[in-house]
N, C-alpha and C positions, 0 to 999 in steps of 0.2 A: 411379447417383447416389442418395444417401439423404439425406433431410432431417434436420436437427438440430432438436431441440425441447426446450423446458423442461417438457415433459409430466411430471407427477408419476408416480412409479413405480407407485403404487397397490398397494404390497406388502401392506398390511393387508387390503383387500377380496379380493385374490387368495388370501391365506392362508385367510381365512374360507371362501371358495368351495371351496378344496381340502380343508379339514379337517372342516368341519361337514357333516353329511348334508343333502342338499337334494333336492327333487323334480325331476323332469325339467322343464327350462325351457320345453319346448314344450307339455306336457299336464298337468304337475303330478304325474305318477306317479313312483315312485322311479327315479332314473337307473340305467340298466343298463350304461352304458359311459362311458369318459372323454369329456369335452367337454360334459357337462351335459345330454345328451339321452338318452332311452330308445331302445331298438332301433327301435321303430316311427317315432318322430319323426326319428331319424337317417336311417332309410331314406327317409322322405318328403322330407327335405332333399336327400338324394343323388339322388332320382329327378326332382327339378324340372329343367326344361330352359329355359335362357334364351331369351327372345323379345323382339322389338322392341315397344316400347310408346310411345304418344303421348298426352300429356294432352289433354283436350278441354275448353275451347279450348287450342290449343298456343301458348305464348308465343313472340314473335319471338326469334330467335337461339338457340333451344334446340338443343343438339347432338343427333345421332341417339342415342336412348336405348334401352338394352337392360336388361331386368330378369330376375332369376331366376324370380320367381313373384309371384302376387298377395299383397298385404299382408293376410293372413288366416291363420287356423288356427295350426298349430304354428310356422310361420315368423314370423308376427307376434309370438307370445308369446316366441319366442327372441330376436328383436331387442329387444323391450322389456326382457326380463330382462338382456340384455347391456348395453343402453344406460342403463337407468334403475335397475336393481336390483343392479348391481355383479357380475354373473355373468361375470367376465372370461375364464374358461376357454372361453366360447363364441366368443371371438375366433378360436380354431382352426378349428372347422367353418364358421363364417360367413366367415372370411377365405379359406378354401380355396374355398368356393363363389363368393365375389366374384371370385377369380382365374378361375374358369370363365366368369363373365359377361364379364370383360374379354377373355378369349380368344375368346369367341363374338362379341363386338362388333367385334373387329379382323379376324376371319375368318382366311384362310389366310396372311396376311402374317407374316413372321418378324422384322419390324422391332423394335428395342428399344422398350420402353414405359416411360413415366414416369407414374405415377399421381399425380393432383392431388386429394387429399381435400378435400371441402368443410370449411373450418375451423370449429371450434367457438368460440364466444365464451369469453372468459376465465372468466366466471361458470359456464357450462355445464361447462367442463373441470374447474373446482374441484369442482362438485357430483358429477361422474362419475369423479373420481379420474383424470383425464386426458382427452385428446381421443379419443373413441371411434372416429372415422373414421380418424385417424392410425394408431391401433393396428391396425385392420382392414386398412388399406392396406399397412402393413409386412408383415403376415402374407401378404396376397395377393401382394405383390411377391416374397417369398421362395418362395412356392409356384410362381409363374410361372417364376422363375429355376431352381428345381429341375427343372421340366419342360422346360427348354431354351430359354426365351425370356428374353433379358436384360431385367431390370425393376428399377425403383427408385421411390422416392417423393420428390416435390418439393413444397415448400410456398411458392409465390410469392405467396400471399395471406394476409391476416389478417382475422379477423372483427371488425367493429365491434359494440358492444353493441346488442342488439335483443331484442324480446319473443319469447317462446316461440311459434313458428309454429303449434303445435298448436291454439292458441286463436284463430287469425286466420281470417277469411274469405278466399276466393280473391283478391278485389281487394286486401285488406290485405296478403296474402302478397306480391303483386307489388310493391306500394308499398314495403314494408319491405325486400324483397330488393334492390331497385334501389340502395340505399345501404348494404347490409349488409357489403360486402367492400372491402378496399383492397389495393393492390399493396404488396409489400415490396421496395423498389427494389434493395437489396443482393443479393437472391436472383435477380433477373431475368437478369443476364448469363450465369450458369452454365446456366440453363434454356434460354436462347436458343442457347447453344453446343451443348447436347445435341440440340436440335431440328435445328440445322443439320447435325449429325452423323447424322441419320436417325431419331432417337427420335420416337415418337408420344406425344402427350399425351392422357390419358384422365381425365376428371373422374369421381370416384367418390363415392357417397353411400349411405346406408342405404335411404331410402325416397323415391320420387318421388310427389308429389301433384299440384300444379298445374304443376310444372316451372319455377316462377319462380326458385327458388334455383339450379338448374343453369344456367338462362339467364343469371342475373346473374354467376355465376362465369365463364362463357364470355365474357361481355361485358368483364369486367375483364381477362381474359387477352388479349383482342384489343386492348385499349388498350396493352398491352406488346408488340404484334406477335407474340403467341403464339396459335396456333389449336388449339383442342381440339374436333375435330369429332365426338367420341364421348363418351358418358357411360355408365357402368355402375353399376347399383344392385342391391341385394338384392331389393327389393320395390316394387311399384307399387300404389297404392290403386285399388281397383276403381271407386270413385265417379267418379274423374276420368280415369283412364288406360285406353286401349283398345289391344288388340293389333293390330298391322299386319303 
């Protein structure tokens, strides 16, 4: 099952990213390979191993969360370049590693998986030439399917307008997140049918800080009788998240 979206194609930033010379998104040196990363940063990304993380304090209702690595160094810079600076070719390496995190979070099971990306607000999607997590999720689903695990992307939620969480305190993040998402009723029946057929729901995001956003998404899904017991993210902030 694949979500449909009105996401802008982002053709112009993608062409700029491909045509104009750019430094490595991870360290600023000249990129030595496709995907926007130099050899060293690509190797560092490939070497990271997903681990269970838990924000401290852990918000109620947070799914079991697995992250690729700490939000630091070349991974942090690559995420910011992809998300904020239009380096859309990074969706390839980042999406492939997100697929690794999803696989690690699910363990040995071969059940089909439906990725639920944390939705971007309309304003953020406009500023970033599309929903950055939807794009990453689609890449991750294709990678999982190519490796033999049936996978798709579903979008049963929409984002309500909200302030940029980067500027908020932990308490404010929790308050804002509680009202940040709404169910899309027309998409719920198909997701329920897939879950009844054995599919597992996995919430995916780029970075976990306090866990408030992931907990809020899981809460909205439970209101529709949908359970996402697992969350997969690319990075966890070291200030708040601890490995378990």
